[in-house]
C-alpha positions, 0 to 999 in steps of 0.5 A: 561753701565754694572753692575755685578750681585753680586750673579752670577758674570755675567754682565748686560747692563743698559738702558742708558736712565735710569740709565745714567742721569745727576744730577738735584739736584732742580728737586730731591729737588722739587719732595721730597717736593712735595712727602712729602706734599702729605703724610701730612694728614692735618685733624687737626680741632678745633672748634671755639666759633661760633661752640662750642655747648652751650647757647647763653645766658648771664651768668649773668648780666652786672653789680652789681655782683662783677664778671668780665663782661661775654657775652657767655659760649662758650667764650675761656677764659672759659673752654669747650669754643671755641678755639680763633684761631681754626686750620681747615683742610688743603690740602697740595698737591702740583702738579708735572708732571709725567715726571718730577717725572720720571726724579727725579727718573732717576737722583737718580738712576744714582747717586746711581750707580756713588756713588756704592750704587746700587748693582744688584742681580739675585735673593734675597730670603730667605728660611724662614720668619726669621729676623735673617736669613736676618740679618746675610745675610746683615751682610756678605755683610757688609750692614746696612742701606738697601733699597731692591727692588724685584718684586714681594716681597716674603712673607719670605723676607717681614715677615723677614725685618719687624722687622729691622728698617734699612731695607725696602723691596719694590715692583717697583710700590712702589718705591719713591724718599724719600726711595732711598735717605734715605738708604746707599745701594739699592739692586735690582733684575733683575726682578725689574730692567727690570720692572724699564727700561720698566716703565721709557723708 
Protein backbone atom coordinates (compact mmCIF):
# COMPACT_ATOMS: atom_id res chain seq x y z
CA UNK A 1 0.00 0.00 0.00
CA UNK A 2 1.40 3.37 -1.05
CA UNK A 3 0.70 6.82 0.35
CA UNK A 4 1.76 10.11 -1.22
CA UNK A 5 3.70 12.59 0.92
CA UNK A 6 1.79 15.86 0.87
CA UNK A 7 4.84 18.14 1.03
CA UNK A 8 7.23 16.34 -1.37
CA UNK A 9 4.85 14.35 -3.66
CA UNK A 10 6.99 11.25 -3.11
CA UNK A 11 5.44 7.88 -2.29
CA UNK A 12 5.90 5.84 0.86
CA UNK A 13 5.07 2.13 1.06
CA UNK A 14 3.03 1.39 4.18
CA UNK A 15 3.09 -1.87 6.09
CA UNK A 16 0.15 -4.09 5.11
CA UNK A 17 0.10 -5.65 8.59
CA UNK A 18 -0.56 -2.28 10.24
CA UNK A 19 -2.41 -0.15 7.69
CA UNK A 20 -4.45 -2.70 5.76
CA UNK A 21 -6.49 -4.36 8.51
CA UNK A 22 -10.23 -4.99 8.29
CA UNK A 23 -12.55 -2.73 10.28
CA UNK A 24 -13.47 -4.38 13.61
CA UNK A 25 -16.17 -2.23 15.20
CA UNK A 26 -16.81 -4.40 18.33
CA UNK A 27 -13.09 -4.46 19.15
CA UNK A 28 -12.77 -0.69 18.68
CA UNK A 29 -15.83 -0.09 20.85
CA UNK A 30 -14.46 -2.31 23.62
CA UNK A 31 -11.08 -0.59 23.45
CA UNK A 32 -12.60 2.90 23.69
CA UNK A 33 -14.84 1.91 26.62
CA UNK A 34 -11.81 0.45 28.42
CA UNK A 35 -9.67 3.52 27.69
CA UNK A 36 -12.31 5.97 28.94
CA UNK A 37 -13.00 3.86 32.03
CA UNK A 38 -9.32 3.94 32.99
CA UNK A 39 -9.41 7.74 32.69
CA UNK A 40 -12.11 8.03 35.37
CA UNK A 41 -10.75 9.23 38.69
CA UNK A 42 -13.28 7.51 40.94
CA UNK A 43 -12.06 9.50 43.96
CA UNK A 44 -15.43 10.86 45.08
CA UNK A 45 -16.00 10.27 48.81
CA UNK A 46 -18.67 11.33 51.31
CA UNK A 47 -19.07 10.59 55.00
CA UNK A 48 -21.87 8.47 56.39
CA UNK A 49 -23.37 9.11 59.83
CA UNK A 50 -20.88 6.72 61.41
CA UNK A 51 -17.90 8.62 59.95
CA UNK A 52 -18.95 12.20 60.77
CA UNK A 53 -17.21 13.63 63.83
CA UNK A 54 -19.54 14.47 66.69
CA UNK A 55 -20.93 13.28 69.97
CA UNK A 56 -23.04 10.14 70.33
CA UNK A 57 -25.08 11.80 73.02
CA UNK A 58 -28.83 12.11 72.61
CA UNK A 59 -29.57 15.85 72.00
CA UNK A 60 -32.62 15.96 74.33
CA UNK A 61 -34.87 13.59 76.14
CA UNK A 62 -37.32 11.47 74.19
CA UNK A 63 -40.55 12.99 75.48
CA UNK A 64 -41.85 16.14 77.04
CA UNK A 65 -39.97 18.84 75.09
CA UNK A 66 -42.48 19.33 72.27
CA UNK A 67 -39.75 18.73 69.74
CA UNK A 68 -39.43 15.82 67.35
CA UNK A 69 -37.51 12.95 68.83
CA UNK A 70 -33.79 12.90 67.96
CA UNK A 71 -31.18 10.30 68.77
CA UNK A 72 -28.00 11.67 67.24
CA UNK A 73 -26.33 14.91 66.25
CA UNK A 74 -24.86 13.09 63.25
CA UNK A 75 -28.24 12.25 61.68
CA UNK A 76 -28.46 12.86 57.90
CA UNK A 77 -31.47 15.16 58.38
CA UNK A 78 -29.39 17.55 60.47
CA UNK A 79 -27.01 20.24 59.27
CA UNK A 80 -23.39 18.94 59.32
CA UNK A 81 -24.71 15.42 59.70
CA UNK A 82 -23.72 12.43 57.63
CA UNK A 83 -24.91 11.61 54.11
CA UNK A 84 -27.68 9.02 53.85
CA UNK A 85 -26.22 6.99 50.98
CA UNK A 86 -22.62 8.19 51.10
CA UNK A 87 -20.65 7.85 47.86
CA UNK A 88 -17.36 6.02 48.20
CA UNK A 89 -14.25 5.86 46.05
CA UNK A 90 -14.49 3.30 43.29
CA UNK A 91 -12.13 1.77 40.73
CA UNK A 92 -13.48 1.90 37.19
CA UNK A 93 -10.50 0.15 35.59
CA UNK A 94 -11.34 -2.40 32.91
CA UNK A 95 -8.82 -4.80 31.40
CA UNK A 96 -7.98 -5.34 27.76
CA UNK A 97 -5.13 -7.40 26.33
CA UNK A 98 -2.19 -5.68 24.65
CA UNK A 99 -2.81 -7.48 21.34
CA UNK A 100 -6.47 -6.42 21.38
CA UNK A 101 -5.50 -2.79 22.04
CA UNK A 102 -2.95 -2.81 19.22
CA UNK A 103 -5.44 -4.55 16.94
CA UNK A 104 -7.99 -1.79 17.56
CA UNK A 105 -5.43 0.92 16.73
CA UNK A 106 -4.45 -0.92 13.53
CA UNK A 107 -8.11 -1.15 12.57
CA UNK A 108 -8.62 2.59 13.18
CA UNK A 109 -5.50 3.55 11.19
CA UNK A 110 -6.59 1.32 8.30
CA UNK A 111 -10.07 2.83 8.27
CA UNK A 112 -8.63 6.37 8.31
CA UNK A 113 -6.65 5.55 5.16
CA UNK A 114 -9.70 4.02 3.47
CA UNK A 115 -11.69 7.18 4.25
CA UNK A 116 -8.83 9.45 3.00
CA UNK A 117 -8.53 11.05 6.43
CA UNK A 118 -4.85 10.25 7.05
CA UNK A 119 -2.19 12.40 5.39
CA UNK A 120 1.54 11.73 5.38
CA UNK A 121 4.24 14.42 5.58
CA UNK A 122 8.01 14.19 5.34
CA UNK A 123 8.10 16.74 8.16
CA UNK A 124 5.67 19.13 9.78
CA UNK A 125 7.43 22.04 11.43
CA UNK A 126 7.03 25.72 12.26
CA UNK A 127 9.73 28.37 12.24
CA UNK A 128 8.40 29.96 15.42
CA UNK A 129 5.86 29.04 18.13
CA UNK A 130 3.07 31.21 16.67
CA UNK A 131 -0.54 30.05 16.79
CA UNK A 132 -1.41 32.30 13.84
CA UNK A 133 1.29 30.63 11.75
CA UNK A 134 -0.06 27.14 12.43
CA UNK A 135 -3.64 28.28 11.86
CA UNK A 136 -2.76 29.75 8.44
CA UNK A 137 -0.82 26.62 7.47
CA UNK A 138 -3.83 24.40 8.24
CA UNK A 139 -6.18 26.88 6.58
CA UNK A 140 -4.20 26.65 3.33
CA UNK A 141 -4.75 22.87 3.40
CA UNK A 142 -8.45 23.44 4.16
CA UNK A 143 -8.19 21.53 7.44
CA UNK A 144 -10.10 22.31 10.64
CA UNK A 145 -10.23 19.52 13.22
CA UNK A 146 -6.74 18.02 13.04
CA UNK A 147 -4.67 15.51 14.99
CA UNK A 148 -0.93 15.87 14.31
CA UNK A 149 1.31 12.92 15.17
CA UNK A 150 5.05 13.66 15.14
CA UNK A 151 8.07 12.09 16.75
CA UNK A 152 9.50 13.88 18.55
CA UNK A 153 7.06 16.78 19.11
CA UNK A 154 8.84 20.04 18.36
CA UNK A 155 8.58 22.82 20.92
CA UNK A 156 7.36 25.34 18.33
CA UNK A 157 4.54 23.06 17.18
CA UNK A 158 3.51 22.23 20.73
CA UNK A 159 3.30 25.88 21.82
CA UNK A 160 1.56 26.98 18.60
CA UNK A 161 -1.19 24.35 18.96
CA UNK A 162 -1.97 24.89 22.65
CA UNK A 163 -4.50 27.65 22.03
CA UNK A 164 -6.31 25.90 19.18
CA UNK A 165 -9.08 23.70 20.61
CA UNK A 166 -9.55 21.95 17.24
CA UNK A 167 -5.88 20.95 16.91
CA UNK A 168 -4.07 18.29 18.95
CA UNK A 169 -0.39 17.38 18.76
CA UNK A 170 0.74 13.97 20.04
CA UNK A 171 3.88 11.89 20.04
CA UNK A 172 3.72 8.24 18.97
CA UNK A 173 3.78 7.02 22.57
CA UNK A 174 0.72 9.16 23.38
CA UNK A 175 -1.50 7.80 20.58
CA UNK A 176 -4.87 6.58 21.84
CA UNK A 177 -8.10 5.37 20.16
CA UNK A 178 -10.22 8.29 21.38
CA UNK A 179 -7.92 10.92 19.84
CA UNK A 180 -7.71 9.02 16.55
CA UNK A 181 -11.48 8.95 16.06
CA UNK A 182 -12.21 12.40 17.51
CA UNK A 183 -10.63 14.45 14.72
CA UNK A 184 -11.63 14.78 11.08
CA UNK A 185 -8.07 14.53 9.79
CA UNK A 186 -4.86 12.91 11.04
CA UNK A 187 -1.47 14.24 9.91
CA UNK A 188 1.50 11.90 10.43
CA UNK A 189 5.19 12.47 9.75
CA UNK A 190 7.52 9.86 8.23
CA UNK A 191 9.47 9.45 11.48
CA UNK A 192 6.22 8.85 13.38
CA UNK A 193 4.84 6.36 10.84
CA UNK A 194 8.07 4.31 10.96
CA UNK A 195 7.88 4.16 14.74
CA UNK A 196 4.19 3.13 14.59
CA UNK A 197 5.07 0.30 12.18
CA UNK A 198 7.89 -0.85 14.46
CA UNK A 199 5.58 -0.84 17.49
CA UNK A 200 2.72 -2.79 15.93
CA UNK A 201 4.56 -5.39 13.83
